[in-house]
N, C-alpha and C positions, 0 to 999 in steps of 0.2 A: 628935259630933266624929269626924273621921277617925282611923283607926289604921292607918297605911299599912305594908304589906309592900312592899319595893322589889325588883323582879325585874331582875337583871342578870347572868345566868349567864356566867361567863368574862370579865366586863368590869368587876368592881368595883375600879376604880383611880381615880386623881385626875383623869383626863381622859375616859375612855370612858363613865362613868356620870354624864353631865352632869345630867340631870334629877333622878336619885336623890340625887346629891351636894348639889344646891342645897336639896332638902328636908331633908337631914340637917344642912346648915349653918344654914339659916334657920328651919326648923320641926322641930327635933329632937324636940320633945314629941309630934309627930304621927306619928313613925316608930317602929314596934315591932321591925322586923328587916329584914335584907337577905338576898336569896336568891342565892347564888353558890356552887356546889359546890366551886369551886377555892379559895375562901377560908373555907370552913366552919370554925367554931370560933374564929374571930378576932372582933375588934370593929371598929366604924367608926373609933374613935379610933386603933387600932393600924394601920389601913390608910391613913386619910386625914389623921390628926393632929387630927381634931375628930369630934364625934358621940358622945363618951362611950362608954358601955357597950352601945350598940345592937349586938345580936349578928348574926353572919352564920351562916346555916343553909344546908343543902344543897338543900332543895326546899320546896314549899308544905306538904307533909305535916308537916315539922318546924316550919314557920312558924305552923301552927295553934296551937302551944303558947303563942304570944304574942298570940292573939286579934285578928288583923287583921280589919277590916271593909272594907278596900279594898286593891287591888293596883295598884301603879304600875309601869309599864314604865320602868325607870330609865335604860336606855341605848338608843341608836338605831343600828342598823346602817346602813352606807352603802346608800342606796336605800330604807331604811325598811321592810323586809319582815319578816314574822313567821316565825321558824324553828320547826321542830318542837319544839325544846327549850323555847322560849317558849310555844308553843301548849299543850303538856302542862301547864305550871304555870298558865297562864291558865284552862284548863278546870277544873283542880282548885280554883282560887280561886272561880270562878263556882259550882261545885257546893256550895261551903261558904257561899255567900251574900255574897261580896265584890263590891263595885262595882269596875269596871275603869277605869283611867286610861291611855289609850294614846296615845303621842306619835308612833307610826310613821305612815308614809304609807299603809300597808295598813289600811283601816278595818275594825274588828271587827264593826261593825253590819251590814256587807255580807256577813259570813260566815254562811251559813244555819245551820250547826250551832251556832255560838256564840251567834248571835242568838236562836235558839229556846230554847237552854238558859238564856240570860239572862232571857228572858221567863218561862220556867217558874219560875225562882228569884226573880223580882221584883227583879232587880238592874239597875243602870244601867251601860251601857257609854259611856264618855266618850271619843270620838275627837277629841282636842284639835286635830289638824291638819286637821280637816274645814273647808274654807272656806265662806264665806257662799253661800247659794243665790241671793242677789241681789247680784252683785258691783258695785262702784262704780267708775266711770270717773273719771279725774282731772278736776277742774274749776277748779283754781287758787285754792282758798279760802285758801291760804297768803298770797296777796297782801294780804288784809285781816285776817289773823290778829293778835290782840292779844297772846296768850301766847307767850313765847319757847320755843323748842324746842332741845333738845340731843340729838344723835345720837352713839351710841358706835360707833366704827369700829375696824378693826384691820389689821395687816399680813398676817394669815392667819386661817383658821378656828381655833377653839379657842385664842384668845389672851385669853379672859376678858371678852368684851364684855358678856355678861349679868350676870356678877358685878360688873363695874365699874359698870354702870348702876344696879343694885340698891343697891350700897354707897353710891354718890353720893346716890341718892334718899333712902335711910334716914338718912344722916348730915345731909343738909339738913333733913329733917323734924325731926330732933332739935334743930335750930337755929331751929325755928319757921317754916320755909318751907312754903308750900303747893305740894307737888311731886307730880306724877302720873307713874307709870312705865307705859309702854305696852309690853307684851310682843309679840314678833314670832316667837317660837319656843315649843315646847311647855313648856319650863321657865319662861320668863318669864310666859307666860299662866297657868300654874298658880299661880305665886307672887302675881301681881298681880290675878288674877281678871278680866283684860281683855286685849284685844289682837287681833292677827290673825296666823294661821299663814302667814307671807308666802311660804314656799317651797312651799306647796300651792296658791297662787293662780295662775290662768292669767296668763301674762306681761303681756298687755295691761292687766290690772287691778291689777297689783302696786302701782304708785304711787298709784292711786285708792283702793285698800283701806286703805293706810296713811294717806293724806290724810284719809280718812273717820274712821279710828280716832283721829287727832289732833283732828279737827274736833269730835267729840262730847264731848271733855273740857271740863269746866267752864272757861269763859274767865276765871274769877276766880282760876285757878291762877297761881302765880308762874312755874312752869317745868314743861314736859313733857319727860320723858326717854324717848327711844325706844331700845329694845334693838336693837343691830346684829346683822347676820348676814353670814357669809362674808367676802370681801375683794375689793376691786376688782382686785387683782393675782393672784387665784387663778382658774385657768382653769375650775374646776368651778362656782364659786358667784358669779362676778363679776356675773352678771345680777341675782341676788337683791339684792346689795349696792347696785347702781345703782338698782334699783326702790325700795329703801328710802330712798336719798338724795333722789330726786326726789319721793317721797311725803311725806317729813318736811320737806324744804326747811329744813334746820337753821340756826338763828342761830349755834349753837356746836357744836363737836365735841370729843370726847375720843379720843385714839389709844391703842390697846392693842397690846402686843407681848410675845412670849416671847423674852428675850435668849438667845443661843446657838443658836437654831434656824437651821439652815443650809438645809434644804429645807422647802418648804411641804407641806401635806397632799396636794397633787397631784404631789409629787416634783419640783417645779421650784425653782430657786434663789430664796431669799427676797429680797425687795426691801427696801431700807433704809426706816427710819421716815420720814426726810426726803423721800424720793421719793414715798412713799405719801401723805404729807400734802400735798405739792405737787399730786399728781394729784387729790385730793379738792377742793382749793381751786380748781383750774383748771376742774373740772366744775361747780362751784357759781357761779363768777363771772359767768356769762352771765345767771343768774337773780337772784341776790341776794348780798350780802356775807355771808361766814361766817368763823369763826375758830376755831382750836384753842385750848383753855383749859388743856390738860395732857395728860400721858401716864401711863397706868397699866400696870404691868408684871406679868407672870406669872413669878414667880421661884422657884416651888415646887422645881424641880430643882437650884437653886443653893444652896451653903452661905451662911450669913448674911453673912459678910464680903465674899464675891464679889458677892452680890446688892446690898449697900449701895454698893459701888464702882460697879457698873453703873448703879444708880439715879442716883448723883451725876454720872457721866460723861454719861449721856443727858440729864439735866436741863441741864447746862452746854452740851452740843452744840446743843440745840434751844431753849435759853432759855425753857423751860416747866417748871412744877412737875411733878415726876416722883416716883412712889412705887409700891409694891405695897400697895394699901389694906388688903387682908386681912392681910398679914404685918407691915407696918410702920406702918400708920395713915396719917393725912392728909398729913403732911410738906408742908404749905402748899397742897396741891391743893384741898382744900375751901375754905380761906380765899380762894384766888385766884378760885375759881368764885363764891363769895359776893360778893366785891368787884366782880367784873366784871358780874355779872348783877343783883344786888340793891341795889347802892349807887348 
């Protein structure tokens, strides 16, 4: 069994350490410590509000006290490059015999020094964002698809799309539904054990790769949930979002948003939930009908009273079940999904 040390120097917070945080939330028994010198001496619970007594240490030398056998790069810098601070800790982990899980765009297998050291120590480097050597071009298999597909989308990056998809998947499974989650980023792929690193795929093959990932899922599944990426209204990542949409050709969508965010991650004005939903439906209508089944909000920064008021207001405005699944539970969202898809 893995015993992960999570590497996130200078970035152990609720949003920057996306991959690490999801392991702490959903697989805490597999995480032994977090490496961030800025937060050393604290615990995951104290910083994130979950994770219990998982300790934060300064470096891999201190992490060795907790007997890790794998190092996960928990955060990802813009552009996905490995800094010298990261490289130092990765080298120390390899020397100790830890497998490496890397979600950056910079592949460690291509690094001569680290690759030779890994071979010498008989450890495995897992470059999660490494795309297929035989990319798939779209072929329109969605036209004959039997299993329904749900895509998680958002008003911006970092609005909780991966968490929303995973939470819906796990909650439906507990209700006896056969649901398959398809990861499209390093975090989702690590949790689900399947998927495609969509932002590492050549643009011409994005929709084809996702179509293939959906196609290979057992057609006896009740529902396939596809992890979303980026946002159609974000100038940095709109291309990835559109590739996912046309690869998934979703029957259903869930919108995600962080209330109170005025500027998106590209420093442009946020677009309203309603306008973003209209844009998605407009892009889909030429191919097939699709519909939104609900809205999930990221309310971490809001106090409870304000968050609940915002959830109620947005639900009324858009006439869709709305909640923060992690913080406040189903609030009719899962009931509505079950009724629309399975009844």
